[in-house]
C-alpha positions in Angstrom: 39.9 138.9 124.2 38.7 139.9 120.8 41.3 140.4 118.1 40.1 143.9 117.2 40.5 145.0 120.9 44.1 144.0 121.1 45.5 147.1 119.3 43.4 149.2 121.7 45.0 147.7 124.8 48.5 147.9 123.2 48.0 151.6 122.5 46.7 152.2 126.0 49.8 150.4 127.5 52.1 152.6 125.3 50.3 155.7 126.5 50.7 154.8 130.2 54.4 153.9 129.7 55.0 157.2 127.9 53.2 159.1 130.7 55.3 157.4 133.3 58.5 158.2 131.4 57.6 161.9 131.2 56.9 161.9 134.9 60.3 160.5 135.8 62.0 162.9 133.3 60.5 165.8 135.2 61.5 164.4 138.5 65.1 163.9 137.4 65.3 167.3 135.7 63.9 169.3 138.6 66.0 169.2 141.8 63.8 169.1 144.9 60.7 168.0 143.0 58.0 167.0 145.5 57.4 163.3 145.8 53.6 163.8 145.8 53.9 164.9 142.1 53.9 161.3 141.2 50.3 160.1 141.0 48.4 157.5 138.9 45.7 160.0 137.9 48.1 162.8 136.9 49.5 163.3 133.5 51.8 165.9 131.9 50.0 168.2 129.5 52.5 170.8 128.3 55.8 172.4 129.1 56.5 176.1 128.7 59.7 178.1 128.9 59.3 181.6 130.4 61.1 184.5 132.1 59.8 185.8 135.4 58.5 189.4 135.2 57.8 189.8 139.0 59.6 189.1 142.3 57.1 186.9 144.0 58.3 183.4 143.3 61.9 184.3 142.2 64.0 187.2 141.0 62.8 189.2 138.0 64.5 188.0 134.8 65.1 184.5 136.0 64.4 181.7 133.5 61.4 179.7 134.7 59.9 176.5 133.3 56.2 175.7 133.8 55.1 172.1 133.7 51.4 172.0 133.2 49.7 168.8 134.5 46.0 168.0 134.3 45.4 169.2 137.9 48.5 171.2 139.0 51.3 173.4 137.8 54.9 172.7 138.7 57.0 175.9 138.6 60.8 175.5 138.5 63.6 178.0 137.9 67.0 177.4 136.2 69.7 176.3 138.6 72.6 178.7 139.2 74.9 175.9 140.1 74.5 172.5 138.4 75.0 169.4 140.5 76.7 166.2 139.5 75.2 163.6 137.2 72.9 161.0 138.7 73.9 157.3 138.4 71.2 154.7 138.9 71.9 151.3 140.6 71.8 149.7 137.2 74.8 151.8 136.0 72.8 154.2 133.8 74.0 157.8 134.1 71.5 160.7 133.8 72.4 164.3 133.1 72.5 166.6 136.1 69.3 168.4 137.2 69.2 171.7 135.4 66.1 173.1 137.2 65.3 173.9 140.9 61.8 173.4 142.3 60.0 176.6 143.3 56.4 175.6 143.9 53.9 172.9 143.1 50.6 174.8 142.6 47.2 173.1 142.4 45.2 174.5 139.5 42.3 175.2 141.9 44.4 178.1 143.2 44.4 179.9 139.9 41.5 182.4 139.9 42.1 184.3 136.7 44.4 184.1 133.7 45.4 187.5 132.3 46.2 187.8 128.6 48.3 190.9 128.6 47.9 193.0 125.4 50.9 193.3 123.0 52.4 196.8 123.1 55.7 198.3 122.1 57.1 197.7 125.6 55.4 194.4 126.3 55.6 191.2 124.2 54.3 187.6 124.8 53.4 188.3 128.4 50.7 186.8 130.6 49.9 186.6 134.3 48.1 184.4 136.8 46.0 185.6 139.6 46.4 183.0 142.3 45.2 182.6 145.9 47.5 180.4 148.0 45.9 178.8 151.0 48.2 180.6 153.4 47.4 184.1 151.9 44.4 186.3 152.5 44.9 188.3 149.3 45.4 187.3 145.6 48.9 187.3 144.2 49.9 188.2 140.7 52.5 186.0 138.9 53.6 187.4 135.6 55.7 185.7 132.9 57.1 186.3 129.4 57.1 183.4 127.0 60.6 182.7 125.5 59.6 179.9 123.1 57.8 180.2 119.8 55.7 177.1 120.5 53.1 176.9 121.6 51.5 180.2 120.6 50.4 182.3 123.6 46.7 182.0 122.7 46.8 178.2 122.6 48.7 178.0 125.8 46.2 180.2 127.7 43.3 178.2 126.4 44.9 174.9 127.3 45.7 176.2 130.8 42.1 177.5 131.4 40.6 174.3 130.1 42.4 172.2 132.7 41.7 174.8 135.4 38.0 174.6 134.6 38.1 170.8 134.7 39.8 170.9 138.1 37.2 173.3 139.7 34.3 171.6 137.8 33.5 174.7 135.8 32.0 174.5 132.3 32.9 177.9 130.9 36.7 177.8 130.7 36.8 180.8 128.4 35.5 183.0 131.1 38.7 182.5 133.1 40.7 184.5 130.5 40.7 188.3 131.0 42.4 190.8 128.7 44.6 193.3 130.6 46.7 196.3 129.7 50.3 196.2 130.7 50.1 199.4 132.7 47.1 198.2 134.7 49.1 195.3 136.1 52.5 197.1 136.0 54.0 194.6 133.6 56.5 195.3 130.9 59.2 193.3 129.0 61.3 196.1 127.6 64.2 195.6 129.9 64.1 191.8 129.3 65.2 192.3 125.7 68.2 194.6 126.3 71.7 193.3 126.5 72.6 195.7 129.3 69.8 194.4 131.5 70.9 190.8 131.0 74.4 191.8 132.0 73.2 193.7 135.1 71.1 190.7 136.2 74.1 188.4 135.8 76.2 190.8 138.0 73.4 190.9 140.6 73.3 187.1 140.8 77.1 186.8 141.4 77.5 189.9 143.7 77.0 187.8 146.8 79.7 185.3 145.7 82.2 188.1 144.9 81.5 189.7 148.3 82.2 186.5 150.1 85.4 186.0 148.2 86.8 189.4 149.2 85.5 189.4 152.7 88.5 187.4 154.0 91.8 189.2 154.6 94.6 187.4 152.7 98.4 187.5 153.1 99.9 189.7 150.3 101.4 187.6 147.5 104.6 189.8 147.4 105.4 189.0 151.0 104.9 185.3 150.4 107.1 185.4 147.3 109.9 187.1 149.2 109.8 184.5 152.0 109.8 181.6 149.5 112.8 183.2 147.6 114.8 183.6 150.8 114.1 179.9 151.7 115.1 178.6 148.3 118.4 180.6 148.5 119.6 178.3 151.4 119.7 175.2 149.2 123.2 174.0 148.3 124.9 175.6 151.4 126.4 173.8 154.4 124.0 172.6 157.1 125.1 175.3 159.6 124.9 178.1 157.2 121.7 176.8 155.8 120.2 176.7 159.2 121.4 180.2 160.0 120.1 181.5 156.7 116.8 179.7 157.2 116.3 181.2 160.7 117.3 184.6 159.4 114.9 184.4 156.5 112.1 183.3 158.8 112.7 186.4 161.0 113.0 188.7 158.0 109.8 187.3 156.4 108.0 187.6 159.8 109.1 191.2 160.2 108.2 192.0 156.6 104.7 190.6 157.1 104.4 192.5 160.4 105.2 195.7 158.7 102.4 195.3 156.2 99.1 197.1 157.0 96.4 194.4 157.2 93.1 194.5 159.1 93.7 191.0 160.4 97.0 192.0 162.0 95.8 195.3 163.4 92.9 193.6 165.1 95.0 191.1 167.0 94.7 191.2 170.8 97.6 192.4 172.8 98.2 189.0 174.2 99.2 187.7 170.8 101.6 190.6 170.3 103.4 189.7 173.6 103.7 186.1 172.6 105.2 187.2 169.2 107.9 189.3 171.0 108.7 186.4 173.3 109.2 184.0 170.4 111.5 186.5 168.7 113.7 186.8 171.9 113.8 183.0 172.4 115.1 182.4 168.9 117.8 185.1 169.0 120.3 183.1 171.0 120.2 180.4 168.4 121.9 182.6 165.8 
């Protein structure tokens, strides 16, 4: 091996090592990342932070990260619930996955790239016209860039260049089309308002709140009364403590029975009969 070619091989090895490291960084950061993303001919080109402007892939307003590779586009959204940290067999701990896999899209599915014009109600927005293999019609995926780098123009040119290379098309610039926000029904006005961000947060947690209040719970006041009656028996004689304990149990049971609760009202009649029988059987113990 010639001496002048040695630095070239060293730089090539460094490039391959860095590319592999970037691959595994994406795999660890994106929960549910497809295994077929790892490929020897694939390399990470650019990463872009956006907000979804449509409802096709995920909810409008969700934070979406686009990982552009030389032949595909990995789309991931921010996780609502972060999982625990990952610990490798060698003892190294990695931070938990902050993103959730949405779709791995081959660049050949992108038919057009729309550069949406800047208006008062629309800023830093773009859209992709895609044709998934399972669909008969095109779908519009719209996003708003949330990072200053790269500039939108540079990002769109880079994306189109790799799309053109994938479909073996020479004129990459012909894949970019200028579009008015009204023609594609895209706007970013509500994305910039504090009220809208709060409403989106409430919408995401509404299901959790509904599940939390869907179960009928025993009132805290009745539980506190029963516990106070039980604690009052401490320090007395065994017989008196036993009598007070049985009396407190009966009082707490009657107090709970007198409280209007959907779970108690809906009990079958057979359970009510068993409850009365239990009360009569414990009366002769007093």
